[in-house]
C-alpha positions in Angstrom: 318.3 -42.0 131.2 315.7 -40.0 133.1 313.0 -38.1 131.4 313.8 -35.0 133.5 317.4 -35.0 132.2 316.2 -35.6 128.6 313.8 -32.6 128.9 316.5 -30.4 130.3 319.0 -31.3 127.6 316.3 -30.9 124.8 315.5 -27.4 126.1 319.2 -26.7 126.5 320.0 -27.6 122.9 316.9 -26.1 121.3 319.0 -23.7 119.3 321.0 -26.5 117.9 317.9 -28.5 117.0 316.6 -25.5 115.1 319.8 -25.6 113.0 319.3 -29.3 112.1 319.4 -28.4 108.4 322.9 -26.9 108.8 324.1 -29.9 110.9 322.8 -32.3 108.2 324.4 -30.3 105.5 327.7 -30.6 107.3 328.0 -26.8 107.9 328.1 -27.3 111.7 329.5 -30.4 113.4 329.2 -31.3 117.1 332.4 -32.7 118.6 333.1 -34.6 121.8 336.5 -34.7 123.5 336.7 -37.6 125.9 339.9 -36.6 127.8 342.4 -33.7 127.8 344.6 -33.9 124.7 342.4 -36.4 122.9 341.3 -36.0 119.4 337.6 -34.9 119.1 335.0 -37.3 117.8 332.1 -36.1 115.6 328.7 -36.8 117.2 326.3 -37.9 114.4 323.0 -35.9 114.4 320.9 -38.9 115.1 323.0 -39.7 118.3 323.2 -36.1 119.5 320.4 -36.0 122.1 321.4 -39.4 123.6 325.1 -38.3 123.7 324.2 -35.0 125.5 322.1 -36.9 128.0 324.9 -39.3 128.9 326.2 -38.2 132.3 329.6 -39.9 131.5 330.1 -37.8 128.4 328.7 -34.5 129.6 331.3 -33.9 132.4 329.2 -31.1 133.9 331.1 -28.9 136.3 334.4 -30.6 135.7 337.7 -28.9 136.0 338.8 -30.1 132.5 337.3 -27.3 130.3 338.6 -28.8 127.1 336.7 -32.1 127.8 333.1 -32.4 126.6 331.0 -31.1 123.7 331.6 -28.2 121.3 330.2 -27.0 118.0 332.4 -26.1 115.0 331.5 -24.2 111.9 332.9 -26.3 109.1 331.9 -24.2 106.1 330.9 -20.7 105.2 327.3 -20.1 106.1 326.9 -18.0 102.9 328.0 -21.0 100.7 325.7 -23.4 102.6 322.6 -21.3 102.0 323.1 -21.2 98.2 
């Protein structure tokens, strides 16, 4: 994994990194879908940067818009901040 790609992904995901507390609390989860129609897999926080740097997983510029990474709000933000 090249350092240039790692730096790009780190900058690209800076907003998510700022929300680490919410990811750890389970309020937001990052999902990866490997192929169209497949069940999404949760990406653990500690594996997130490496997963996003993996060219096989990213599928940049592909025609399959449902394949790749997405974030899902799993609980009410108001409840999480209590």
